[in-house]
C-alpha positions, 0 to 999 in steps of 0.5 A: 694318562695315556697308559690308563686310557689304553688299559681300559680301552683294551678291557672294553674291547675284550668285553665286546668281543664275541666269545670265540675271539674273547677266549683268545685272552687278554693278559696282565703284567707288570714291567720292570718299572712296576707299570701295569699293562694289559694286552693280547701279546703278553710276556712269559710271566703275564697272567690271563685276565678272567672277567666273569660275565655275571653271576652265572657265566653265559658261556659254556666251558669244556672240562679237560681234566677232573683232579678230584671232587672239588678241582677241575681244569678247563679246556683252556688250562684254567684250574677251577676250584669249586666254590663253597665246598671241600671234597676228600683228597685223592692220592697225590705225591706220597700221600694216600687217598682220603676215604671217599676221595676217589668216590668224590672224583668219580661222582663229579665226573659222573655229574659233568658227564662229558658235557660243557659247564657254566660257571658261577662266581662270588665276590672273590674270584681266585684263591691263594693258589691262583685257581679260579673260584667258581660254582659249576652248573650243568647246561640245564642249570643244575648246581654241581657243587650242591649235588656233591654236598647232597651226595655226602661227598663234600662238606660246606667250606666257609670262606668269606666273602663267598657266602651267598649260596651257603645256607642252601648248601648247609641244608643239603649237608644236614640232610646228607649227615642225617642220612649218614651218606658218604663222608658223614658215615665216618667218625672223623666227621662227627662232632668231637669234644674240644678237649680232644683237639690236642690229639687230632690231626691237622685238617677239617674238624667239628668241635664242641666246647665251653668258652672259658674266656674271650680277649683281644690281642694286637691283631686278632680276637681270641676265644678260648675253649675248654681243653686248650682249644683256641679260636682266632678271629680277624677284625672282619670276622669279629665284626661279622659275629657282632652283626649276627648278634653274637659279639664274642664278649657275650660268648663266655660260659656258652657252649659252641659247636664250631667247624673249621681247619684245625692246626697247631701253633707252638703245640697248641690246637687252634682254629680260624673262625672266619664267619659265624656260619662256622658255628653250627650251634650256640648253646 
């Protein structure tokens, strides 16, 4: 009980501190017995606690480094992955830059312009790499993530539960696609027949195919398309399709245009459907 009281007291103290002091940081860590601790004198393995101040963070943050078109580092060392978008990769390690990767990085640098940024959050605050997930806003309120999509230098990324701003982002993406701006001038971002999925490289793709059947497995639901493509849905995703009025049982025989990250499992092309927003068109 005493540990719990001390933990919450530290968090409340952190929230009440002026920004200049709060930026020094409160950290969290587990001791050898597995007990969770919070404090401002952490051991080496502790993690900084990032507590958003609201939907749009009232604080301004300096950007120290821009890694690419969707990832930056703040002055305090925090890595921020821009929420709701994905930009082409730049050259790193032994991989060559993807088309428009350098252009996307340059555009984000131009948009930031050396000025501090504000952060906007969704329900999920970190990705599986531990990076902070946030939208970047200019001091005047301009949404820099949206600007990257409008410029055709990033596509919309669907990752529940962070979905709130996606309708606006999809609208900007559609305009950029219609104008053939940036990545939308590349054939790699055009809609491909599902029958070609087996010949495509792993990565983001837009695919159109007829649903042959749907079925449920032990852990996932499955949608099989013509040409061998298979989409996987976790229970939450399946429930989201039902809420949207598109239960998977009613999709057999329909043609869908889907988007997402293509991979292979035992040589078979597969794509995770996390939300109905990944279906661009139900025919």
